[in-house]
N, C-alpha and C positions, 0 to 999 in steps of 0.2 A: 423270642417273640417278632425279633425286627427281622430272624431270615423268615419265617413264614409270613407276616404280610409281604413282605418282598416277594415271596411265591405266589402268594394270593392275586397280588397286583398283574405280576405278569401273566398269570393265567386269565384273566381280566381281559386285557389287553390283546389277547391272541384272540380271545372268543370275540372282542368288538372287532377285528380288524377282519375276519371270516366274512360277516354280511356283505362289510363295504371292501371286499375283493369279488365277492360272488357280484355286487350291483356293477364293477366294471368289468368284470369277464362277461357281462351278458351286455353293453354296451350302453348304459345310463350313466351319462356325461355329467350329469351334476345332482347334485342332491335335490330333497325338498323344496317343493317350489320351480327349478329350473325345468329343462327342456333335451330331452338326449333320445336314444335311439336302441331299443330293444326289438330282440327277437320273438317277442309273448305273443303279438298275432305273426301266425305264421307266414311266410307270403305275402304280407302287408295287402291280405285280402279286399279286408275295408275301402284301404285307400285304392287297391287296382281297382275298383268295381267302378269308382268317380272316373279315374282316369277313363275306361270302357265308357260310361254316361257320357263324357266332356268327346270322344270321337265320334258316337251316336248321334251327339247334335246336331250332326249334318243331315239325317236323314230329313227332318221336314224345311229345314232351311234350301237344299237343293231342290225338293217337291218345290217350293214356293216360286223360285228361281226359274225354274224348269217352266214354269205355269206361265211365270209373268213373260220369259221370252215367249211363248208360241200364240199370247193374250192381248200382247200390248198391241193397240190402233185398232182391236175388233171394238163389238159394240160389247162383249163380256159372255160370260153363260155359267156353269155349271161344270164342275170335272171332279172325280175322283181317283184317285191312286191306291194302287194294294202295292207293298212291299214286301222283299225277304232280303234278307242284313245276315252278313259275318263278320266276325272282326276277331281280329288275331294280333295279341301283345307278346312279342316274345320277352323271354325273362331277364331278368335286369334288379338291379338293386335290393338282390336279395329276394327279390319275389320270382312268384311262380307264376309263368306264362299265362295269359289267359283266353279261352277258345270262345265267342260267344257268340250267337245266334238271334237271331229276332225276325217276328212280320210283324202287317198290321198292313191298317190303310189309314186314308186322307179324304174326307171333302170338305169341298169348297166351292165359294159362287165367288163371282165380281161383278163389276159392270163398269160403263164410260162415263166418268164424269169430267165436265167441262171440256169434251170435244179430245183434247189432249192427255188428259189423267186416266186412271186404270184404279180403281179401288176393292179390297177383297176383303174377306175372312175366313177361314180354314179352321178346322179342327179333326182331330184323330183320335188314336190308339193304338198302340203294340202292345208283346207282349216277349220277351227275350227272356235270353240265361243264359249263364257264365260259370265255366268250370274251369279250376284251376287242379290239374292233375297233382301236381308234387308234393300240394297240402290236403287233398283230398276235400279241396272247398269247391262249394257250388253257389249260386246266387240265383236265384228268380225272382223278374222283375216285370211288376205293368206299370206304363204311361201310359198316361191321358197328355194327349195336346192342343193346345187352341194357340190360334198366330191371325195377325192382319198384317198386310201387307200394298201393296200398292206401285206404281210405276209413271213414269211419264216417255212418249217419245218424240225428240224434237227433230230437228233435221242433222245436227252433230252428232247427237249421243244419245241414247238408250239408259233412262236413269231408272232402275229398281229396288228396292225396298223393302223388309219385312221387320217383325217383329213376333217373336214367339216366347210362349210360356210351357214348358211342360213338368206333370208331376209324376215323380219315379215310387212306386211301394218296391219295395226290397227286402227279400227275406235270405237270411246267409247260412249254408250251415259249413262249420272248419273243421275238418274230423283230427284232424293235428291239436287243434287246440283242447281236447276233449267235446269232439262235438258240439263244440260252440257252437249255440242257435243265436240267431238277433232280427230283429224287425225294423228297417231301417226306412226312415221318410228323408227326400232329397226333390230339390226343384231346380229346373233349370232354367234363367232365363237368358238368350239373346238377342239382337238387334244387326242387323246387314243390312249394306247395300253393294248394287254392283252398277258398274258402270257399263256401257259397252258402244259400238259403232259398225254398222253395218258396210260391207263394199261386195260387191256382185261381180263375178267372174264368171259367165260366161252359166252353164246352168248351177251351177255353187254359190252358194251366199258366206261368207267370213266374216265372222265377232270377233275381233280381240277383246276380251274382256279384262277388269280388274273388281275386286270383291274384298272388301273388307266385313269381318264377322265378331262384336265380343260375346263372347261369352261367361255367365257367370252360374257355378253349380253351388246351390246351398243344400248342404246336410245337416239334418237336426241331431241332436242330442242324442243316443243310445243307448242300451246294457244289451249285452250278451249273456247266456245261461250257459252253464260249463258243469262237467262234476268239480269241480273244485268249490265253484261260486258262480258269483256274479260280476263284471266286469263292466262300468260306464266309460265312453267315450264322449269329448267332447265333439260339442258340432262343430262344422266347418265350411269355409268357402274356398274355391279355387275361383279364381277369375284370369282367363284369357283370352288374346286374340289373334285370329286365321288372318291371312293376305292369300288372296289368290290371285295369279295371274295367268292366263292361258288365253287358248283359241279354240271357238266352234266352227264346226264348219256343217251346212245343210245342204247335200247335193241330190237333185231330180235328174234321177239316170232314165229318166222318161222323155222329158222334159219337164217345162214350169208347166205346165198345163195338166198334168198328170196328176194322179191325188197320191201315189208314191213319193216317201223323201228316204233320203238315208243320212243318218248324222254322226257327227263325231267329236270327240273333246281331248285336247293333249292341256293341259297345265301344268302348273306350279305351284305348292300350301307352303307357307310359313307359319310356325306359330309363335309368338312375342308372347314372352312375361314366363315365368315358373312354369314348369313341364309337367312338375313330382309334384302330384298328391301325397299329403299324410294324412294317417290315423292316430287321434292325440288320445290317450290312454288316460285316464286319471288312477294312479296308484299311489295310496298313501300321501296322497298331498304333493306327488310331485307329476308332472306332464310329461306325459312319455309318448315320445312322435317316431312313427315307425314310416318308409315309404314303400309308396306301392310300385308300378309299373309306372314308366316314365307317356306321357303324350308326345307323338312324333313331332321334334323338331321341325323336320322339313320333308317333304310326299312330294310325290308324284301323283299328278290326276290323270287317269284315265277313263274315254269313256265312247260307248260305240251304242246305238239305237237305231230302230225302225220305226218308221209313223206311215199312216194309210186312212185317208176319209174315205169311209164306208159309205155315206150317203149325205147331201145335201145337209151342213150344221153339227154333224159326227165326227171325230176324231179318234183312232185310237194308236197307240206308238207302245213299243217294248224297248226297255232303254236298261245297259249297264252301265254303271261306276264304280270305278277302283280309286283306291286312295292307297298309295304301294311305297312303304320305306325300308330300310334295314330294319327295324322296329317291329312294321305295322304291316298287315293288310287287313283291308276296310273292303271289302263287297256288297254293292247294293242289286241288283235286281227287281225292277220294276215295270207295273203296266199300268197303263194311264190310259184313260178314257173320258172326252170331254164334249159336251152338249153345248155348241151357241145360241142364244139368245135369236 
């Protein structure tokens, strides 16, 4: 009897060790209540979507800063900008590469206040999609935008600042997770400020600038539905800051009295804080964390544009802006029309 009991106990220990070993092979570093990393979310699609949205927070930020640069010191007016953007994040952290596209428009109006100040409000909408080819993942994203902004021109410095809120509705399908589908709500809040100073060299206006932006992405908790049932993900918050240093140049090729200007930008961007978002799965009492693609830590800023005054009070501009790093290529093409009061 003793021998039989010993054999039964040994079998029980082996059976108990199998699931523990399976958890370890899947990368879970802690038991229930702990936090680990698994591959249950192929490619970290949900976390990588967060990284893409943080990178694309620059769409409304760049549009508003460009508007303040052009309008500061004027009476005010209304403006509209249409944009098309593409973002590519290289694979990393075990996550599939991201290829995204977005297009939309922003409408704003501003006016002078106390002679040297200018304030305004803007709102817009863009639709986008993201693909994660290695895991068969796709995301459809709709975003509504609202922002307030302002600026002041002094003898020594131009001050430009703003705050924006974006509401994202994200529908995702991950083929390699048994066709898991989810509907997720996120919101991006950001505040930003920029200082610059004008230098005039013949027919070229030069303006060194420094920009600081704080971005917070809040993700609500959500569930996905797959062939094996439902998985629940916890809400997450991603905080990051961006600092930019660069030089703007506006050239009047036909002289300062002409209606044509050519402009360019060259700069450098640095991200401050944690650059790798995570998705957190609640599984059997344990919180399982999966990393996504990383937000670019350092990137080059390049830009080129063409502006023309069509008739008194009206201005048209076409522009390209790029953010380039070893793991990121973010490109924004925009068309801008403004009407001065």
